[in-house]
C-alpha positions in Angstrom: -5.1 55.3 37.4 -4.3 53.8 34.0 -0.6 53.7 35.2 -1.8 51.9 38.4 -3.5 48.9 36.4 -0.5 48.6 34.4 1.6 48.1 37.5 -1.1 45.8 38.9 -1.1 43.7 35.8 2.9 43.2 35.7 2.8 42.2 39.4 0.0 39.6 38.7 1.9 38.4 35.8 5.2 38.0 37.7 3.7 36.5 40.6 1.5 33.9 38.5 4.9 33.2 36.7 6.6 32.4 40.0 3.6 30.0 40.8 3.6 28.1 37.6 7.4 27.9 37.9 7.3 26.7 41.4 4.4 24.4 40.9 6.3 22.6 37.7 9.4 22.4 40.1 7.4 20.6 42.7 5.9 18.2 40.2 7.5 14.8 40.6 9.5 12.8 38.0 8.1 9.2 37.2 10.3 6.4 36.4 9.0 3.4 34.2 10.7 0.5 32.8 10.2 -2.9 31.5 10.7 -5.5 28.6 9.6 -4.7 24.8 10.7 -6.0 21.4 13.4 -8.2 22.9 15.1 -5.5 24.9 14.2 -2.9 27.5 12.6 0.3 27.8 12.7 3.1 30.1 10.8 6.4 30.4 11.5 9.3 32.8 8.8 12.2 32.8 7.7 15.0 35.0 4.0 14.3 35.7 1.7 14.1 38.8 0.0 11.0 37.2 1.7 7.5 36.6 1.3 6.5 32.8 2.8 3.1 32.8 -0.4 0.9 31.8 -0.6 3.6 29.0 2.8 3.4 27.9 2.9 -0.4 27.8 -0.5 -0.5 26.0 1.2 1.9 23.4 4.3 -0.2 23.1 1.9 -3.4 22.7 0.4 -1.8 19.8 3.4 -1.5 17.8 4.8 -4.8 18.8 1.4 -6.2 17.3 2.4 -4.4 13.9 6.1 -5.2 13.4 7.3 -7.9 15.8 8.7 -11.0 13.9 8.6 -13.0 17.0 4.8 -12.4 17.4 2.9 -14.9 15.2 -0.3 -12.6 15.2 1.6 -9.6 14.2 1.1 -7.6 10.8 4.3 -8.5 9.6 4.3 -12.1 10.5 1.3 -12.6 8.6 2.6 -10.9 5.7 5.7 -13.3 5.9 3.6 -16.4 5.9 2.0 -15.1 2.7 -1.4 -13.6 4.2 -2.8 -10.1 3.0 -4.1 -8.5 6.3 -5.5 -5.0 6.0 -2.8 -2.6 6.8 -3.4 0.0 9.5 -2.3 3.9 9.8 0.6 2.8 12.0 1.9 0.2 9.5 1.6 2.7 6.6 3.5 5.4 8.6 6.2 3.1 9.3 6.2 1.7 5.6 6.2 5.3 3.9 9.2 6.2 6.1 11.0 3.3 5.2 10.6 4.1 1.6 11.8 7.5 1.9 14.9 6.6 3.9 15.6 3.6 1.3 15.4 6.4 -1.6 17.7 8.8 0.2 20.2 6.4 1.5 20.7 5.0 -2.1 19.0 1.6 -1.3 21.1 1.2 1.9 17.9 0.8 4.3 15.6 -1.9 3.1 12.9 -3.8 5.0 13.1 -6.9 2.7 16.4 -7.8 4.0 15.2 -10.4 6.3 16.0 -13.6 4.5 19.7 -12.4 4.4 19.5 -11.6 7.9 18.5 -15.1 8.8 20.8 -17.0 6.5 23.6 -15.1 8.1 22.1 -16.1 11.5 21.1 -12.7 12.9 17.4 -13.3 12.7 15.2 -15.4 14.2 16.3 -18.7 12.5 19.4 -20.8 13.3 22.8 -19.7 12.2 24.0 -20.8 8.9 27.1 -19.8 6.6 25.6 -19.5 3.3 28.1 -19.6 0.2 27.6 -17.3 -2.9 25.2 -19.5 -4.7 22.9 -19.2 -1.7 23.3 -15.5 -1.2 22.5 -15.0 -4.9 19.6 -17.1 -4.8 18.4 -15.1 -1.7 19.1 -11.7 -3.4 16.4 -12.6 -6.3 13.6 -11.8 -3.9 15.3 -9.2 -1.8 14.9 -5.4 -2.6 12.7 -2.6 -2.3 10.9 -3.2 -5.7 9.7 -6.8 -4.4 7.3 -5.5 -1.9 4.4 -2.8 -2.6 1.1 -1.8 -0.8 -2.1 -1.8 -3.1 -4.7 0.9 -2.3 -7.9 -1.0 -2.6 -10.7 1.5 -2.4 -9.9 2.9 1.1 -7.9 -0.2 2.1 -4.4 -0.8 2.1 -3.4 -4.2 1.1 0.1 -5.8 0.8 1.6 -7.2 -2.2 4.7 -9.5 -2.7 6.1 -10.2 -6.2 7.6 -13.4 -4.7 6.1 -15.5 -1.8 9.5 -16.0 -0.4 10.0 -12.2 0.0 10.2 -11.2 3.8 9.7 -8.0 5.8 12.0 -7.0 8.8 11.2 -3.7 10.5 13.8 -4.1 13.3 16.1 -1.5 12.1 13.1 1.2 12.7 10.8 -0.3 14.9 12.4 0.6 18.2 12.8 4.1 17.2 9.2 4.2 16.2 8.2 2.9 19.4 10.0 5.6 21.4 8.0 8.1 19.2 4.9 6.5 20.0 5.4 6.8 23.9 6.7 10.3 23.0 3.4 11.1 21.3 1.5 9.8 24.2 3.3 11.8 26.8 2.8 15.0 24.8 -0.8 14.1 24.5 -0.9 13.9 28.3 0.7 17.4 28.4 4.0 16.2 29.9 6.8 18.7 28.8 9.9 17.1 30.3 10.7 13.6 29.5 13.2 11.0 28.0 12.2 8.0 26.5 14.9 5.1 25.6 14.2 1.6 24.0 17.0 -0.3 23.6 19.3 2.6 23.1 16.9 4.7 21.0 15.9 7.8 22.5 13.5 10.7 22.4 14.1 13.7 24.5 11.9 16.8 25.5 12.4 19.7 27.8 14.9 19.2 30.9 15.9 16.5 33.0 15.3 16.5 36.9 18.5 18.5 37.2 16.9 21.3 35.1 19.4 20.5 32.5 19.1 19.3 29.0 19.2 15.5 29.1 22.5 13.9 29.0 22.6 10.8 26.5 25.7 8.6 26.3 27.2 7.0 23.3 28.7 3.6 23.9 32.2 2.9 23.1 32.1 0.1 20.3 33.9 -2.6 22.0 33.1 -6.3 20.9 30.6 -7.1 23.5 28.1 -9.9 22.3 26.8 -10.2 25.8 26.0 -6.5 26.4 27.9 -6.2 29.6 30.2 -3.3 28.7 28.7 -0.2 28.5 31.8 2.1 28.8 31.0 5.7 27.1 32.7 7.0 24.1 31.2 10.3 24.8 28.0 12.1 26.2 25.8 14.6 24.2 23.4 17.3 25.5 20.0 16.7 24.1 16.7 18.4 24.5 13.8 18.2 21.9 15.4 15.7 19.8 15.8 12.1 19.2 18.7 9.9 18.7 19.6 6.4 17.8 22.5 4.5 17.3 23.7 1.3 15.0 26.7 -0.6 15.6 28.3 -4.0 14.9 29.9 -4.5 18.3 26.9 -6.2 19.9 25.5 -8.7 17.2 28.2 -10.6 15.8 30.2 -14.0 15.8 33.6 -15.5 14.5 33.7 -18.1 12.0 37.3 -19.4 11.0 38.7 -16.6 12.3 36.7 -14.0 10.5 34.3 -11.6 12.4 30.6 -11.5 10.8 28.5 -8.5 12.0 24.8 -8.2 11.8 24.5 -5.3 9.4 23.9 -6.7 6.0 24.3 -4.9 2.7 21.0 -5.4 0.8 22.8 -4.9 -2.6 25.4 -7.6 -2.1 23.7 -9.6 0.5 26.5 -9.9 2.6 27.8 -8.5 6.0 29.4 -5.1 5.7 33.0 -5.1 5.6 34.3 -1.4 6.4 35.6 0.7 9.2 32.7 2.2 10.6 32.2 0.7 14.1 28.9 2.8 15.2 26.8 5.5 13.8 24.6 7.7 16.0 22.1 9.9 14.4 20.1 12.8 15.9 17.0 14.4 14.4 13.4 15.3 15.0 12.0 11.8 15.4 13.4 8.5 16.5 12.2 6.4 13.7 14.1 8.5 11.0 17.2 8.5 13.2 17.0 4.7 13.8 16.6 4.2 10.1 19.4 6.4 9.0 21.7 5.0 11.5 21.4 1.5 10.0 21.6 3.0 6.6 25.0 4.6 7.4 26.3 1.4 8.8 25.8 0.0 5.2 27.0 3.1 3.4 30.4 3.7 5.1 31.9 7.0 5.7 31.8 8.3 2.2 28.3 7.4 1.3 27.2 9.0 4.8 28.6 12.3 3.7 26.8 12.0 0.7 23.6 11.5 2.2 24.3 14.5 4.6 25.1 16.8 1.7 21.4 16.3 1.0 20.1 16.2 4.5 21.9 18.8 6.5 19.0 18.3 9.3 20.6 15.0 10.5 23.3 15.1 13.1 25.8 12.4 12.9 28.5 10.9 15.2 30.5 8.1 13.7 33.2 5.9 15.5 35.5 4.2 13.0 38.7 2.5 13.0 41.5 4.7 11.6 44.5 3.2 9.2 46.4 2.0 12.5 43.2 0.3 14.0 42.4 2.8 16.7 39.2 4.1 17.3 38.5 7.6 16.0 35.7 9.9 15.8 33.8 12.1 13.0 30.8 14.0 13.6 29.0 16.6 11.4 29.6 20.3 12.2 25.8 20.5 13.5 27.1 18.7 16.7 29.4 21.4 17.7 28.4 22.3 21.4 26.2 19.3 22.1 29.3 17.0 23.1 30.2 17.3 26.7 33.5 14.9 26.6 
């Protein structure tokens, strides 16, 4: 009799497993898209319920905190000299930015906004600052120029110089992707891919029952974003990916190229051979911030950071001594590259 019940239990277990698998396979994948943060988002997820309204509400919450184009955002208020009480969301991103700043030798800096604007890559008219102007801006740029004060249970922003401005654009899209991923997980969605302007979070499998295939764009000068030729494709699941590059936002002046990645230490656009940096890790905000930092640090600086942070998987496209595009990637990426 005992053996009978054991066999019956196994039969029911197998039958139940088959039923669950078939039910999951029959569940449709939703496809939502739209505009946010001055770019586009795309979310693919397996669910019998469409969550687009919830997704856009979550993204609106991120925009309300970090958009420099929304005059009512927390960042805009701080940049105007106001002292709003800071939310848990703001503090989460701020604390992460401080961690990456420390771990990247200061290459990631949220106070770089005045320099970004001065070089024509922010929300103000393009200019060409001279050395004197750059030096004057550096006087109120730096991680030590902005602090958060704890007043009782409240967090309040504090600027050492009223001219200091914050810019979270190098982390906000990645964080937005994380926020949507959290929403999907909260709704018990196991298989999904979230993308905001190239910053991606993946979970489970795609509609083809395979890991998600995420392309890395070939870094060809393309300020109009019409050239999307891929350099490689990566197999990803349960990971986040972000790419930073100097092939989308740039301009030429007197025959010289000026790209949007600004070194917060020199106050000038970076001038080295890395064309794009792709970072893969557990969350997209971290990947986004480090991708920007690596564009500032260059090849050797990136390798120094990776010695301390082997959990970061990195794919760099750079210009070699002959001016041709070459690739370097961390050993942890072996087996994830499909071509």
